[in-house]
Legacy VTK file of the C-alpha trace (Angstrom):
# vtk DataFile Version 3.0
C-alpha trace
ASCII
DATASET POLYDATA
POINTS 51 float
0.000 0.000 0.000
1.399 3.385 -0.990
0.956 6.362 1.254
0.301 9.764 -0.152
1.890 12.859 1.309
-0.093 16.104 1.327
1.836 19.156 0.256
1.237 22.766 -0.669
3.563 22.306 -3.653
2.837 20.786 -7.040
5.784 18.425 -7.489
5.094 17.463 -11.138
4.995 21.184 -11.999
8.308 21.732 -10.193
9.877 18.847 -12.135
8.602 20.385 -15.396
10.183 23.724 -14.460
13.455 22.009 -13.528
13.431 20.171 -16.836
12.751 23.417 -18.749
15.689 25.070 -16.972
17.864 22.051 -17.785
16.943 22.348 -21.464
17.743 26.077 -21.331
21.150 25.455 -19.752
22.215 22.171 -21.385
20.208 21.879 -24.606
17.264 19.901 -25.943
18.807 16.554 -25.016
18.273 17.269 -21.273
15.513 15.103 -19.774
14.623 14.072 -16.223
13.761 10.381 -16.521
10.642 8.980 -14.836
12.850 6.417 -13.113
14.554 9.331 -11.341
11.287 10.766 -9.989
11.494 9.193 -6.501
14.910 10.699 -5.757
14.029 14.019 -7.418
10.861 14.233 -5.300
12.926 13.620 -2.157
15.425 16.308 -3.170
12.634 18.801 -3.881
11.013 18.056 -0.509
14.361 18.523 1.224
15.139 21.854 -0.432
11.609 23.177 0.107
11.651 21.859 3.713
8.402 20.099 2.807
9.086 17.066 4.965
LINES 1 52
51 0 1 2 3 4 5 6 7 8 9 10 11 12 13 14 15 16 17 18 19 20 21 22 23 24 25 26 27 28 29 30 31 32 33 34 35 36 37 38 39 40 41 42 43 44 45 46 47 48 49 50
Protein backbone atom coordinates (compact mmCIF):
# COMPACT_ATOMS: atom_id res chain seq x y z
CA UNK A 1 0.00 0.00 0.00
CA UNK A 2 1.40 3.39 -0.99
CA UNK A 3 0.96 6.36 1.25
CA UNK A 4 0.30 9.76 -0.15
CA UNK A 5 1.89 12.86 1.31
CA UNK A 6 -0.09 16.10 1.33
CA UNK A 7 1.84 19.16 0.26
CA UNK A 8 1.24 22.77 -0.67
CA UNK A 9 3.56 22.31 -3.65
CA UNK A 10 2.84 20.79 -7.04
CA UNK A 11 5.78 18.43 -7.49
CA UNK A 12 5.09 17.46 -11.14
CA UNK A 13 5.00 21.18 -12.00
CA UNK A 14 8.31 21.73 -10.19
CA UNK A 15 9.88 18.85 -12.14
CA UNK A 16 8.60 20.38 -15.40
CA UNK A 17 10.18 23.72 -14.46
CA UNK A 18 13.45 22.01 -13.53
CA UNK A 19 13.43 20.17 -16.84
CA UNK A 20 12.75 23.42 -18.75
CA UNK A 21 15.69 25.07 -16.97
CA UNK A 22 17.86 22.05 -17.79
CA UNK A 23 16.94 22.35 -21.46
CA UNK A 24 17.74 26.08 -21.33
CA UNK A 25 21.15 25.45 -19.75
CA UNK A 26 22.22 22.17 -21.39
CA UNK A 27 20.21 21.88 -24.61
CA UNK A 28 17.26 19.90 -25.94
CA UNK A 29 18.81 16.55 -25.02
CA UNK A 30 18.27 17.27 -21.27
CA UNK A 31 15.51 15.10 -19.77
CA UNK A 32 14.62 14.07 -16.22
CA UNK A 33 13.76 10.38 -16.52
CA UNK A 34 10.64 8.98 -14.84
CA UNK A 35 12.85 6.42 -13.11
CA UNK A 36 14.55 9.33 -11.34
CA UNK A 37 11.29 10.77 -9.99
CA UNK A 38 11.49 9.19 -6.50
CA UNK A 39 14.91 10.70 -5.76
CA UNK A 40 14.03 14.02 -7.42
CA UNK A 41 10.86 14.23 -5.30
CA UNK A 42 12.93 13.62 -2.16
CA UNK A 43 15.42 16.31 -3.17
CA UNK A 44 12.63 18.80 -3.88
CA UNK A 45 11.01 18.06 -0.51
CA UNK A 46 14.36 18.52 1.22
CA UNK A 47 15.14 21.85 -0.43
CA UNK A 48 11.61 23.18 0.11
CA UNK A 49 11.65 21.86 3.71
CA UNK A 50 8.40 20.10 2.81
CA UNK A 51 9.09 17.07 4.97
